[in-house]
PAZAPA-4460 file (N, C-alpha, C; in steps of 0.05 Angstrom, whole numbers, plus 32768, in hexadecimal, padded with zeros to 4 digits):
% residues 205
    n_x    n_y    n_z   ca_x   ca_y   ca_z    c_x    c_y    c_z   seq   type   mol
   7B71   7988   7E56   7B7A   79A2   7E5F   7B75   79A4   7E7D     1      X     A
   7B8A   79AB   7E8C   7B88   79AE   7EA9   7B87   79CB   7EB0     2      X     A
   7B75   79D3   7EC1   7B73   79EF   7EC8   7B72   79F3   7EE6     3      X     A
   7B7D   7A09   7EF0   7B7D   7A0F   7F0C   7B8A   7A29   7F12     4      X     A
   7B89   7A31   7F2B   7B94   7A4B   7F32   7BB3   7A4B   7F34     5      X     A
   7BBE   7A33   7F3A   7BDB   7A32   7F3F   7BE8   7A21   7F29     6      X     A
   7BF8   7A2E   7F18   7C05   7A21   7F01   7C19   7A0C   7F0B     7      X     A
   7C25   7A11   7F22   7C39   79FF   7F2D   7C2B   79E4   7F34     8      X     A
   7C13   79E5   7F3F   7C05   79CC   7F46   7BFD   79BD   7F2C     9      X     A
   7BF5   79CC   7F18   7BEE   79BF   7EFF   7C06   79B1   7EF2    10      X     A
   7C1D   79BE   7EF4   7C36   79B2   7EE9   7C3D   7999   7EF8    11      X     A
   7C3A   7999   7F12   7C41   7982   7F22   7C2F   796A   7F1A    12      X     A
   7C15   796F   7F17   7C02   795A   7F0F   7C08   7950   7EF3    13      X     A
   7C0D   7963   7EE1   7C12   795B   7EC5   7C2C   794A   7EC3    14      X     A
   7C40   7952   7ED3   7C59   7943   7ED2   7C55   7926   7EDD    15      X     A
   7C45   7924   7EF2   7C40   7909   7EFE   7C31   78F8   7EEA    16      X     A
   7C1D   7903   7EDC   7C0F   78F4   7EC8   7C21   78ED   7EB0    17      X     A
   7C33   78FF   7EA9   7C45   78FA   7E93   7C57   78E2   7E99    18      X     A
   7C61   78E1   7EB1   7C72   78CB   7EBA   7C63   78B1   7EB7    19      X     A
   7C4A   78B1   7EC0   7C39   7899   7EBF   7C34   7891   7EA2    20      X     A
   7C2E   78A4   7E91   7C28   789E   7E75   7C40   7891   7E67    21      X     A
   7C58   789A   7E6E   7C70   7890   7E61   7C7D   7878   7E6E    22      X     A
   7C73   7871   7E86   7C7F   785A   7E95   7C7E   7840   7E85    23      X     A
   7C93   7831   7E86   7C94   7818   7E78   7C89   7800   7E88    24      X     A
   7C87   7804   7EA2   7C7E   77EE   7EB3   7C64   77F4   7EC2    25      X     A
   7C56   7808   7EBA   7C3D   7810   7EC8   7C28   77FA   7EC6    26      X     A
   7C1C   77F4   7EDD   7C07   77E0   7EDE   7BEF   77EB   7ECF    27      X     A
   7BDE   77D9   7EC3   7BC7   77E3   7EB3   7BB4   77F4   7EC3    28      X     A
   7BB1   77EF   7EDD   7B9E   77FF   7EED   7BAB   7815   7EFD    29      X     A
   7BC4   781B   7EF7   7BD2   7830   7F06   7BD1   784B   7EF7    30      X     A
   7BD1   7861   7F06   7BD1   787B   7EF9   7BEB   788A   7EFF    31      X     A
   7C00   787B   7F05   7C1A   7887   7F0A   7C30   7875   7F01    32      X     A
   7C48   7880   7EFD   7C5F   7870   7EF5   7C6A   785E   7F0B    33      X     A
   7C7A   784B   7F03   7C86   7839   7F16   7C9D   7847   7F25    34      X     A
   7CAA   785A   7F18   7CBF   7869   7F25   7CDB   785D   7F23    35      X     A
   7CDC   7845   7F17   7CF6   7837   7F17   7CFF   782F   7EFB    36      X     A
   7CED   782D   7EE8   7CF5   7825   7ECD   7D05   783C   7EC0    37      X     A
   7D12   7836   7EA9   7D23   784A   7E9C   7D13   7862   7E94    38      X     A
   7CFA   785D   7E8A   7CE9   7874   7E82   7CE3   7886   7E99    39      X     A
   7CDC   787B   7EB0   7CD6   788B   7EC8   7CEF   789A   7ED1    40      X     A
   7D06   788C   7ED1   7D1E   7899   7EDA   7D25   78B1   7EC8    41      X     A
   7D22   78AE   7EAE   7D28   78C4   7E9C   7D15   78DA   7E9F    42      X     A
   7CFB   78D4   7EA4   7CE7   78E9   7EA8   7CED   78F9   7EC1    43      X     A
   7CF4   78EB   7ED6   7CFA   78F8   7EF0   7D13   7909   7EEE    44      X     A
   7D25   7901   7EDC   7D3E   7910   7ED9   7D3B   7927   7EC4    45      X     A
   7D23   7928   7EB8   7D1E   793D   7EA4   7D2C   7937   7E8A    46      X     A
   7D31   791D   7E84   7D40   7916   7E6C   7D31   7903   7E5A    47      X     A
   7D17   78FF   7E5D   7D08   78ED   7E4C   7D04   78FA   7E31    48      X     A
   7D0C   78EC   7E1B   7D09   78F8   7E01   7CED   78FB   7DF7    49      X     A
   7CDA   78ED   7E03   7CBE   78EE   7DFA   7CAC   78FF   7E0C    50      X     A
   7CB9   790C   7E20   7CAA   791F   7E31   7CB2   793B   7E2A    51      X     A
   7CA0   7949   7E1D   7CA5   7964   7E12   7C96   7979   7E21    52      X     A
   7CA0   7991   7E21   7C91   79A6   7E2F   7C96   79C1   7E21    53      X     A
   7C83   79D3   7E25   7C85   79EE   7E1A   7C78   7A01   7E2E    54      X     A
   7C85   7A18   7E32   7C7A   7A2C   7E45   7C7E   7A48   7E3A    55      X     A
   7C6F   7A5B   7E44   7C72   7A77   7E3A   7C8F   7A81   7E3E    56      X     A
   7C96   7A92   7E2B   7CB1   7A9E   7E2C   7CAF   7ABB   7E22    57      X     A
   7CC6   7AC8   7E20   7CC8   7AE4   7E17   7CBD   7AF7   7E2C    58      X     A
   7CC0   7B10   7E27   7CB7   7B25   7E3A   7C99   7B25   7E3C    59      X     A
   7C8B   7B1C   7E27   7C6E   7B1C   7E27   7C62   7B04   7E35    60      X     A
   7C74   7AF1   7E3D   7C6B   7AD8   7E4A   7C55   7ACB   7E3A    61      X     A
   7C5C   7AC5   7E21   7C49   7AB7   7E0F   7C56   7AA0   7E01    62      X     A
   7C46   7A8E   7DF7   7C50   7A78   7DE7   7C4E   7A80   7DCA    63      X     A
   7C64   7A81   7DBC   7C65   7A8C   7DA1   7C66   7A75   7D8C    64      X     A
   7C64   7A7E   7D73   7C61   7A6B   7D5C   7C78   7A58   7D59    65      X     A
   7C91   7A62   7D58   7CA8   7A50   7D52   7CAC   7A3A   7D67    66      X     A
   7CAB   7A41   7D81   7CAE   7A2C   7D95   7C97   7A17   7D93    67      X     A
   7C7F   7A20   7D8C   7C69   7A0E   7D88   7C6D   79FC   7D70    68      X     A
   7C77   7A07   7D5A   7C7D   79F7   7D43   7C92   79E2   7D49    69      X     A
   7CA6   79EA   7D58   7CBB   79D7   7D5F   7CB0   79C0   7D70    70      X     A
   7C9F   79C7   7D83   7C92   79B2   7D93   7C81   799F   7D82    71      X     A
   7C71   79AA   7D70   7C60   799A   7D5F   7C71   7988   7D4C    72      X     A
   7C88   7991   7D43   7C9A   7980   7D33   7CA4   7969   7D44    73      X     A
   7CAB   796E   7D5D   7CB4   7959   7D6E   7C9E   7944   7D74    74      X     A
   7C86   794E   7D77   7C6F   793C   7D7D   7C6A   792A   7D65    75      X     A
   7C6E   7934   7D4D   7C68   7924   7D35   7C7C   790D   7D32    76      X     A
   7C93   790E   7D3E   7CA7   78F9   7D3C   7C9E   78E1   7D4D    77      X     A
   7CA7   78C9   7D46   7CA0   78B1   7D55   7CAD   78B2   7D70    78      X     A
   7CA0   78A6   7D85   7CAC   78A5   7D9F   7CC7   7896   7D9E    79      X     A
   7CD9   789F   7DAE   7CF4   7894   7DAE   7CF7   787D   7DC2    80      X     A
   7CE7   787D   7DD7   7CEA   7868   7DEC   7CD2   7856   7DEE    81      X     A
   7CBA   7860   7DEC   7CA2   7850   7DF1   7C8D   7853   7DDB    82      X     A
   7C74   7852   7DE4   7C5E   7854   7DD2   7C52   7870   7DCF    83      X     A
   7C59   7882   7DE2   7C4D   789C   7DE3   7C61   78B3   7DE3    84      X     A
   7C55   78CA   7DDB   7C63   78E3   7DE0   7C50   78F5   7DF0    85      X     A
   7C5A   7902   7E04   7C4A   7914   7E15   7C55   7930   7E12    86      X     A
   7C43   7942   7E0B   7C4A   795F   7E09   7C3A   796F   7E1D    87      X     A
   7C48   797C   7E2F   7C3C   798D   7E44   7C3F   79AA   7E3C    88      X     A
   7C28   79B8   7E38   7C29   79D4   7E31   7C20   79E4   7E49    89      X     A
   7C33   79F1   7E56   7C2E   7A01   7E6E   7C25   7A1D   7E67    90      X     A
   7C0F   7A26   7E72   7C05   7A40   7E6B   7BF9   7A40   7E50    91      X     A
   7BE7   7A2D   7E4B   7BDA   7A2B   7E30   7BCB   7A44   7E29    92      X     A
   7BC2   7A53   7E3D   7BB4   7A6C   7E38   7BC6   7A82   7E2E    93      X     A
   7BE1   7A7D   7E2F   7BF4   7A91   7E26   7BFD   7A8D   7E09    94      X     A
   7BF1   7A7A   7DFB   7BF7   7A76   7DDE   7BED   7A8E   7DCF    95      X     A
   7BFE   7A9A   7DBE   7BF4   7AAF   7DAD   7BE4   7AA2   7D96    96      X     A
   7BD7   7AB2   7D86   7BC4   7AA7   7D72   7BD3   7A95   7D5E    97      X     A
   7BEB   7A9D   7D57   7BFA   7A8D   7D43   7C03   7A72   7D4F    98      X     A
   7C0C   7A72   7D67   7C13   7A59   7D74   7BFB   7A47   7D79    99      X     A
   7BE4   7A53   7D80   7BCC   7A44   7D85   7BC2   7A37   7D6B   100      X     A
   7BC4   7A45   7D55   7BBB   7A39   7D3B   7BCE   7A23   7D32   101      X     A
   7BE8   7A26   7D38   7BFB   7A10   7D31   7BF6   79F7   7D42   102      X     A
   7BEF   79FC   7D5C   7BE9   79E5   7D6D   7BCF   79D8   7D65   103      X     A
   7BBB   79E8   7D5D   7BA1   79DD   7D56   7BA3   79C9   7D3F   104      X     A
   7BB5   79CF   7D2B   7BB8   79BD   7D15   7BC0   79A1   7D1E   105      X     A
   7BD2   799F   7D31   7BDA   7985   7D3B   7BC5   7979   7D4D   106      X     A
   7BB7   798A   7D5D   7BA3   7980   7D6F   7B8B   7973   7D60   107      X     A
   7B86   797E   7D48   7B70   7973   7D38   7B77   7958   7D2D   108      X     A
   7B90   7953   7D27   7B99   7939   7D1D   7BB3   7931   7D2C   109      X     A
   7BB0   7929   7D45   7BC8   7923   7D55   7BD5   7909   7D4C   110      X     A
   7BEF   7908   7D4C   7BFD   78EF   7D44   7BF7   78D9   7D58   111      X     A
   7BF8   78C0   7D4F   7BF2   78A9   7D61   7C04   78A9   7D7A   112      X     A
   7BF9   78A3   7D91   7C09   78A1   7DA9   7C10   78BC   7DB6   113      X     A
   7C05   78D2   7DAC   7C0C   78EC   7DB8   7BF7   78F4   7DCC   114      X     A
   7C00   7900   7DE2   7BEF   790A   7DF7   7BF7   7927   7DFD   115      X     A
   7BE3   7939   7DFD   7BE8   7955   7E03   7BDB   795C   7E1E   116      X     A
   7BEB   7968   7E2F   7BE1   7972   7E49   7BE4   7990   7E49   117      X     A
   7BCD   799E   7E47   7BCD   79BB   7E47   7BC7   79C5   7E62   118      X     A
   7BD7   79D8   7E6C   7BD3   79E3   7E87   7BCC   7A00   7E84   119      X     A
   7BB7   7A08   7E93   7BAE   7A24   7E8F   7BA2   7A2F   7EA9   120      X     A
   7BA8   7A48   7EAE   7B9B   7A56   7EC5   7B83   7A66   7EBB   121      X     A
   7B7E   7A67   7EA1   7B69   7A77   7E97   7B5D   7A6A   7E7E   122      X     A
   7B49   7A59   7E82   7B3D   7A4A   7E6C   7B32   7A5D   7E56   123      X     A
   7B26   7A73   7E5F   7B19   7A85   7E4C   7B2C   7A91   7E38   124      X     A
   7B46   7A91   7E3E   7B5A   7A9C   7E2C   7B65   7A88   7E18   125      X     A
   7B5D   7A6F   7E1B   7B65   7A5A   7E08   7B52   7A5A   7DF1   126      X     A
   7B5D   7A58   7DD9   7B4C   7A59   7DC0   7B36   7A44   7DC2   127      X     A
   7B1E   7A4D   7DBB   7B06   7A3C   7DBD   7B09   7A21   7DAE   128      X     A
   7B15   7A22   7D97   7B18   7A0A   7D87   7B2C   79F6   7D93   129      X     A
   7B3E   7A00   7DA4   7B50   79EE   7DB2   7B41   79E3   7DCB   130      X     A
   7B35   79F5   7DDA   7B27   79EC   7DF2   7B11   79D8   7DEC   131      X     A
   7B03   79DB   7DD6   7AED   79C8   7DD0   7AF7   79AC   7DC8   132      X     A
   7B11   79AA   7DC2   7B1C   7990   7DBB   7B2A   7982   7DD2   133      X     A
   7B29   798E   7DEA   7B37   7984   7E01   7B23   797A   7E16   134      X     A
   7B2C   7966   7E25   7B1E   795E   7E3D   7B28   7971   7E53   135      X     A
   7B16   7980   7E5F   7B1D   7995   7E71   7B19   798D   7E8E   136      X     A
   7B2D   7991   7E9E   7B2C   798B   7EBB   7B34   79A4   7ECA   137      X     A
   7B22   79AE   7EDA   7B28   79C6   7EEA   7B2F   79BC   7F07   138      X     A
   7B46   79C4   7F11   7B4E   79BC   7F2C   7B49   79D3   7F3F   139      X     A
   7B3E   79CC   7F56   7B3A   79E0   7F6B   7B54   79E6   7F79   140      X     A
   7B58   7A00   7F7F   7B70   7A08   7F8D   7B6E   79FC   7FA9   141      X     A
   7B82   79EC   7FB1   7B81   79E0   7FCC   7B81   79F4   7FE3   142      X     A
   7B89   7A0C   7FDD   7B89   7A21   7FF2   7B6E   7A2D   7FF6   143      X     A
   7B5C   7A28   7FE2   7B41   7A33   7FE4   7B2E   7A21   7FF3   144      X     A
   7B31   7A07   7FEF   7B20   79F4   7FFD   7B27   79D8   7FF6   145      X     A
   7B1C   79C5   8004   7B23   79A9   8000   7B13   799E   7FE8   146      X     A
   7B1E   798A   7FDB   7B11   797F   7FC4   7AFB   796C   7FCD   147      X     A
   7AE4   796C   7FBE   7ACE   795B   7FC6   7AD2   793E   7FBD   148      X     A
   7AC2   792C   7FC8   7AC4   7910   7FC1   7ABF   790B   7FA4   149      X     A
   7AAA   7919   7F99   7AA3   7917   7F7D   7ABA   7920   7F6B   150      X     A
   7AC6   7937   7F72   7ADC   7942   7F62   7AF4   792F   7F63   151      X     A
   7AF9   7923   7F7B   7B0F   7910   7F7D   7B0B   78F8   7F6B   152      X     A
   7AF2   78EE   7F6A   7AEC   78D7   7F59   7AF0   78DF   7F3C   153      X     A
   7AE8   78F7   7F34   7AEB   7900   7F19   7B08   7902   7F11   154      X     A
   7B19   790D   7F23   7B35   790F   7F1E   7B41   78F3   7F1A   155      X     A
   7B39   78E0   7F2B   7B43   78C5   7F28   7B3B   78B9   7F0D   156      X     A
   7B22   78BE   7F05   7B19   78B4   7EEB   7B29   78C0   7ED4   157      X     A
   7B2F   78DA   7ED7   7B3E   78E8   7EC2   7B5B   78DC   7EC0   158      X     A
   7B66   78D6   7ED7   7B81   78C9   7ED7   7B80   78AE   7ECA   159      X     A
   7B6A   789F   7ECF   7B67   7885   7EC2   7B65   7889   7EA4   160      X     A
   7B57   789E   7E9B   7B53   78A3   7E7F   7B6E   78A8   7E71   161      X     A
   7B7F   78B8   7E7E   7B99   78BE   7E73   7BAC   78A6   7E73   162      X     A
   7BAB   7897   7E89   7BBE   7881   7E8C   7BB6   7868   7E7E   163      X     A
   7B9C   7864   7E7A   7B92   784B   7E6E   7B9A   7848   7E51   164      X     A
   7BA1   7830   7E49   7BAA   782C   7E2E   7B93   7820   7E1D   165      X     A
   7B7D   7819   7E29   7B67   780D   7E1A   7B4D   781D   7E1C   166      X     A
   7B38   7813   7E0F   7B1F   7821   7E0F   7B11   7820   7E2A   167      X     A
   7B15   780B   7E39   7B07   7808   7E53   7B0C   7820   7E65   168      X     A
   7B25   7828   7E67   7B2B   783F   7E78   7B1D   7858   7E6E   169      X     A
   7B1B   785B   7E54   7B0E   7873   7E49   7AF0   7873   7E4F   170      X     A
   7AE3   785B   7E4C   7AC7   7859   7E53   7AC1   785E   7E70   171      X     A
   7AD3   7854   7E81   7AD0   7859   7E9E   7AD2   7877   7EA4   172      X     A
   7AE5   7884   7E97   7AE8   78A1   7E9C   7AD0   78B0   7E93   173      X     A
   7AC5   78A9   7E7B   7AAE   78B7   7E71   7A96   78B2   7E83   174      X     A
   7A93   789A   7E8C   7A7C   7893   7E9E   7A7D   78A4   7EB7   175      X     A
   7A95   78A5   7EC3   7A97   78B5   7EDC   7A94   78D3   7ED6   176      X     A
   7A9E   78DC   7EC0   7A9A   78F8   7EB8   7A7D   78FF   7EB6   177      X     A
   7A6D   78EE   7EA9   7A51   78F3   7EA5   7A42   78F3   7EC0   178      X     A
   7A4A   78E1   7ED2   7A3E   78E0   7EEC   7A44   78F9   7EFC   179      X     A
   7A5D   7902   7EF9   7A66   791A   7F08   7A57   7933   7EFD   180      X     A
   7A55   7935   7EE3   7A46   794C   7ED7   7A29   794B   7EDE   181      X     A
   7A1D   7932   7EE0   7A01   7930   7EE8   79FD   7939   7F04   182      X     A
   7A10   7933   7F16   7A0D   793C   7F31   7A0F   795B   7F33   183      X     A
   7A20   7967   7F23   7A23   7984   7F23   7A09   7990   7F19   184      X     A
   79FD   7984   7F04   79E4   798F   7EF9   79CE   798E   7F0E   185      X     A
   79CC   7978   7F1D   79B8   7976   7F32   79BC   798B   7F47   186      X     A
   79D4   7990   7F4E   79DA   79A5   7F62   79D1   79C1   7F58   187      X     A
   79D7   79C6   7F3E   79CF   79E0   7F32   79B1   79E2   7F31   188      X     A
   79A3   79CD   7F2A   7986   79CD   7F28   797A   79D2   7F44   189      X     A
   7985   79C5   7F58   797B   79C9   7F73   797F   79E6   7F7D   190      X     A
   7996   79F1   7F76   799C   7A0D   7F7D   7989   7A20   7F6F   191      X     A
   7983   7A1A   7F55   7971   7A2B   7F46   7955   7A2B   7F52   192      X     A
   794C   7A13   7F5A   7931   7A10   7F66   7930   7A20   7F81   193      X     A
   7946   7A1D   7F91   7946   7A2B   7FAA   7946   7A4A   7FA6   194      X     A
   7954   7A53   7F92   7954   7A70   7F8D   7939   7A79   7F83   195      X     A
   792C   7A6A   7F72   7912   7A71   7F68   78FD   7A72   7F7F   196      X     A
   78FF   7A5E   7F91   78EC   7A5E   7FA7   78F1   7A76   7FB9   197      X     A
   790A   7A7D   7FBD   7910   7A94   7FCE   7906   7AAE   7FC1   198      X     A
   7909   7AB0   7FA6   78FF   7AC7   7F98   78E0   7AC9   7F9A   199      X     A
   78D3   7AB1   7F98   78B6   7AB1   7F9A   78AD   7ABA   7FB5   200      X     A
   78BB   7AB2   7FCA   78B4   7ABB   7FE5   78B6   7AD9   7FE8   201      X     A
   78CB   7AE4   7FDC   78CF   7B01   7FDD   78B9   7B10   7FCE   202      X     A
   78B1   7B05   7FB7   789B   7B11   7FA8   7881   7B11   7FB7   203      X     A
   787D   7AFA   7FC5   7864   7AF8   7FD4   7862   7B0C   7FEB   204      X     A
   7879   7B14   7FF5   787A   7B28   800A   7875   7B44   7FFF   205      X     A
***
């Protein structure tokens, strides 16, 4: 699940990853498509049969049950061109409860070769049982500040995780994720100590 303030940026990133995941000629260590094979050409033209998407509709701007059921039926079918099917759900926080429950059934037992990319501007509005089954990546708004070196490394590892076809890429991603989370924990602990010391100084006064 990708989260951030700008849905357009999330869609751009998700589309780039989708092209890479479906590419027929992608190098094992690459996180992007070759751009020239038939799969890449069809993806770039918006005509790849294994690249699916769903976004909010109707006046309520929500994702409803029937479109979700249709998407899940398409995901259950075997890929037409390659080894994978990629489904991008834009505005995952806009799924109504019926659509969310329908999606959850497939998420709990996804068909082989399926990849789901959920895009959300509001993680808290995504059903807990869906969020807990996803690897979550929060992207900083580029207009707010520059991305840190640690965050850049984590994003790279996440791309490796998605693009890798074997266990090695997954282990590398998990290792980097744990290192990144460890660094965040150390920063929080240091901040807590500093706040406690400051509070102690005020009490002494």
